[in-house]
C-alpha positions in Angstrom: 14.1 8.4 -34.6 15.1 7.9 -31.0 12.6 6.0 -28.9 11.6 7.7 -25.6 12.9 5.9 -22.5 10.6 3.7 -20.6 9.6 4.6 -17.0 10.4 2.1 -14.3 7.8 -0.5 -13.5 6.1 -1.2 -10.2 4.5 -4.7 -10.0 1.3 -4.4 -7.9 -0.5 -7.4 -6.3 -3.8 -6.1 -5.1 -7.6 -6.6 -5.2 -10.1 -5.1 -7.5 -12.5 -2.5 -6.2 -15.4 -1.8 -8.6 -16.0 1.6 -7.1 -12.6 2.8 -8.3 -11.7 4.2 -4.9 -9.2 1.6 -3.6 -7.4 -1.5 -4.8 -5.8 -1.8 -8.2 -7.3 1.4 -9.7 -6.0 3.4 -6.8 -2.6 1.8 -7.2 -2.4 2.5 -10.9 -3.4 6.1 -10.6 -1.0 6.8 -7.7 1.9 5.2 -9.4 1.1 6.9 -12.7 1.1 10.2 -10.9 4.7 9.7 -10.0 5.7 9.1 -13.6 6.0 5.3 -13.1 4.4 2.4 -14.9 2.1 0.0 -13.0 1.7 -3.6 -13.9 -1.0 -5.3 -11.8 -1.7 -8.9 -10.7 -5.3 -9.2 -9.3 -5.4 -11.0 -6.0 -9.1 -10.7 -5.0 -12.4 -9.7 -6.5 -14.7 -7.7 -4.3 -18.2 -6.5 -4.2 -18.0 -3.0 -2.6 -18.8 0.6 -3.1 -17.6 3.8 -1.4 -19.5 2.9 1.8 -18.4 -0.7 2.5 -17.3 -4.1 1.2 -19.9 -6.8 0.9 -18.1 -9.8 -0.5 -14.5 -10.9 -1.1 -13.5 -13.7 -3.5 -9.8 -14.6 -3.4 -8.1 -15.6 -6.7 -6.4 -18.9 -6.7 -2.8 -18.5 -5.5 -1.3 -20.2 -8.5 -3.1 -17.8 -10.8 -1.9 -14.8 -8.9 1.7 -16.1 -9.0 1.3 -16.8 -12.8 0.2 -13.2 -13.4 3.2 -11.9 -11.4 5.7 -14.2 -13.1 4.5 -13.1 -16.5 5.3 -9.4 -15.6 8.6 -10.2 -13.9 9.7 -12.2 -17.0 8.7 -9.4 -19.4 9.6 -6.2 -17.6 12.3 -4.8 -15.5 10.4 -4.5 -12.2 12.0 -1.8 -9.9 9.6 -2.2 -7.0 6.7 -4.3 -5.8 3.6 -3.1 -4.0 1.4 -5.5 -2.0 -2.2 -4.7 -1.1 -5.2 -6.9 -0.4 -4.0 -10.5 -0.2 -7.0 -12.0 1.5 -5.8 -15.4 2.7 -2.8 -17.1 4.3 -2.4 -19.3 1.3 -2.0 -16.2 -0.9 0.5 -14.6 1.5 2.6 -17.7 1.6 2.7 -18.1 -2.2 3.6 -14.4 -2.6 6.3 -14.6 0.0 7.8 -17.6 -1.8 7.9 -15.6 -5.0 9.5 -12.6 -3.4 12.3 -14.8 -2.1 13.4 -15.2 -5.7 13.8 -11.5 -6.1 15.5 -10.2 -3.0 16.9 -7.1 -4.7 13.5 -5.7 -5.5 12.1 -3.4 -2.7 8.7 -4.4 -1.5 6.1 -2.1 0.0 3.4 -3.9 2.0 0.0 -2.4 2.8 -1.5 -4.9 5.3 -5.1 -4.5 4.2 -7.3 -6.1 6.9 -10.6 -4.1 7.1 -12.4 -1.8 4.7 -13.1 1.9 5.5 -16.7 1.0 6.3 -15.7 -1.8 8.6 -16.1 -4.8 6.3 -13.6 -7.5 6.9 -11.1 -8.2 4.1 -8.8 -10.9 5.6 -9.3 -14.6 6.5 -8.3 -15.8 9.9 -5.0 -17.3 8.7 -3.8 -14.1 7.0 -2.3 -12.4 10.1 0.0 -15.2 11.2 1.1 -15.7 7.6 2.0 -12.0 7.3 4.0 -12.1 10.5 5.9 -15.3 9.7 6.3 -15.2 5.9 5.8 -11.7 4.5 7.4 -9.3 7.0 10.9 -10.7 6.4 10.4 -9.9 2.7 9.1 -6.4 3.3 11.1 -3.2 2.8 8.4 -0.8 4.0 5.3 -1.8 5.9 2.5 0.9 5.9 -0.1 0.0 8.5 -2.6 2.4 9.9 -2.9 2.4 13.7 -5.5 -0.4 14.0 -3.6 -2.6 11.6 -0.3 -2.0 13.5 -2.0 -3.0 16.7 -3.6 -6.1 15.2 -0.4 -7.3 13.6 1.8 -6.6 16.6 -0.6 -7.4 19.5 0.2 -4.2 21.5 -1.6 -0.9 22.2 1.5 1.3 22.1 2.2 2.2 18.5 5.9 2.7 19.0 6.2 -0.7 20.5 4.1 -2.1 17.6 6.4 -0.6 15.0 9.5 -2.1 16.7 7.8 -5.5 17.1 7.0 -5.5 13.4 10.6 -4.5 12.6 11.9 -7.3 14.8 9.7 -9.7 12.8 11.5 -8.6 9.6 10.2 -5.4 8.1 13.1 -3.1 7.5 10.9 0.1 7.8 7.5 0.6 9.3 5.5 3.7 8.5 2.6 3.9 11.0 -0.1 6.3 9.8 -2.1 8.2 12.4 -5.3 9.2 10.6 -7.4 7.0 12.9 -5.8 8.4 16.0 -7.2 11.5 17.9 -5.5 14.9 17.7 -5.7 18.2 15.9 -3.1 17.0 13.4 -2.2 13.6 11.8 1.1 12.2 12.9 2.8 9.5 10.8 5.9 7.9 12.1 8.6 6.1 10.1 10.6 3.6 12.1 13.8 2.4 10.5 17.5 1.8 10.9 18.1 5.5 11.2 15.6 5.9 14.1 12.1 7.4 14.1 11.0 10.2 11.8 7.8 12.0 12.6 5.7 13.6 9.8 2.8 16.0 10.7 0.0 16.7 8.3 -3.3 18.7 8.6 -6.3 16.7 9.7 -8.9 16.8 7.0 -12.6 15.9 7.2 -13.1 12.3 6.2 -13.5 9.4 5.9 -11.5 8.6 2.8 -11.7 5.5 0.7 -8.4 4.3 -0.7 -5.9 6.6 1.2 -3.8 3.6 2.4 -3.6 2.1 -1.1 -2.6 5.6 -2.4 0.2 6.0 0.1 1.7 2.6 -0.3 1.5 2.7 -4.1 3.1 6.2 -4.3 5.8 5.1 -2.0 6.6 2.1 -4.1 6.8 4.3 -7.2 9.2 6.7 -5.4 11.4 3.7 -4.6 11.2 2.5 -8.2 12.6 6.0 -9.1 15.7 5.2 -7.0 14.9 7.3 -3.9 15.9 6.2 -0.4 13.1 5.1 1.9 13.0 8.2 4.1 12.8 10.6 1.1 10.3 8.3 -0.7 8.1 8.2 2.4 8.1 12.0 2.7 7.3 12.6 -0.9 4.6 9.9 -1.0 3.0 11.5 2.0 3.1 14.9 0.5 1.4 13.5 -2.6 -1.3 11.8 -0.5 -2.0 15.0 1.4 -2.7 16.8 -1.9 -5.0 14.0 -3.1 -7.0 14.1 0.1 -7.3 17.9 0.1 -8.8 17.6 -3.4 -10.9 14.4 -2.6 -14.3 14.1 -4.2 -17.5 12.2 -3.5 -18.6 10.1 -6.5 -21.0 8.0 -4.4 -22.9 7.9 -1.1 -20.0 6.9 1.1 -16.4 8.0 1.8 -14.6 10.5 -0.3 -12.0 9.3 -2.9 -8.6 10.9 -3.1 -8.1 12.8 -6.3 -5.0 11.0 -7.4 -4.7 12.5 -10.9 -5.0 16.1 -11.9 -5.2 19.3 -9.8 -1.4 19.4 -9.4 -1.2 15.9 -7.9 1.1 14.7 -10.6 3.8 16.9 -9.0 6.6 14.6 -7.9 7.9 16.7 -5.1 11.3 16.8 -6.6 
């Protein structure tokens, strides 16, 4: 009997969110919805719900790297997705690991602050991201506040070009936090700037950034070029947000599985 073929694997390095809205559960669901397998190395444990984060405990860098190496030695990893890293020491360790696998595309979601405003990053994380991680990043997916914090500029276009100059090949700046009747996301890359416009929905949403970055990594794992992967990942996120639900007293959670969200966009 012929064995079914295995889907490609995305290695995820992200934090644990006990509410199930963001972090590794969001990553697993979003990647699975693209027909791709997620293997996860936990970077941080958190105490949070759908309203806010209350505590973050970083996992020892050597344990994070050991988790990732176990996956890389065992499976054919087609893409890597980075989420909450928490500290500069973790960023540096992860960047060192990525240097050993230059052919694997990397999607970096620069998680700095929770939806409710709780801080998720140590003081040394931002310089480590700028110096060590951006040169290893294929696609950076900051929201507008993250882009401004990382680049040190108010103008988002200038922020994106600064982040590309620091090493990120593509920068997808999401505009959900910006004013306007519609949401504009802008992909800056070697081909120029591509603008994606999406209906503005009533929020806030918990885990939308994780969902986008994970889905994008999965599309890259399927062999799609970055502009196409970015477009299809955004279309998927738009569907998850339109079908979002409120399991708790805080922000809505994207409905990443079911209700048609498994459609790949192909």
